[in-house]
C-alpha positions, 0 to 999 in steps of 0.5 A: 467487515471493517473498512478504512478509507483515507482522503487527502489533497496532494500536490503531485501528479497522479502518475507520481502518486501512483508510482509511490503507491505501487512500489513496495520497497519505498513505503517506509520512506513516505509512510512512518507506520510501515517498516517494510512491504514485501511483494509486488503491488499489482492485481491479484497479488498478495503483499506482506506489510510489516508495521513500524510498531511491531515488525514481528506482526506482519500481515498479508493483504491481497490486492483485490482491486487494481485499476492503474492510475485510478483505484487500488484496494487491499483486502486482509 
């Protein structure tokens, strides 16, 4: 299985970042590669991501790890 990981330094509180990462409707406002995310980002849920480059090619991902304020993993 392929995995992707990203790390960056962000000047914001962990609470603010967590709020951004878990609020699906706001993804297009801060992530230019995402046109839309449908669903609720929480443990055990499936969300559907619509990429900007091909909005017709949506892909579902499962939230397989969800430790509020610390870690989140999407698997798809």
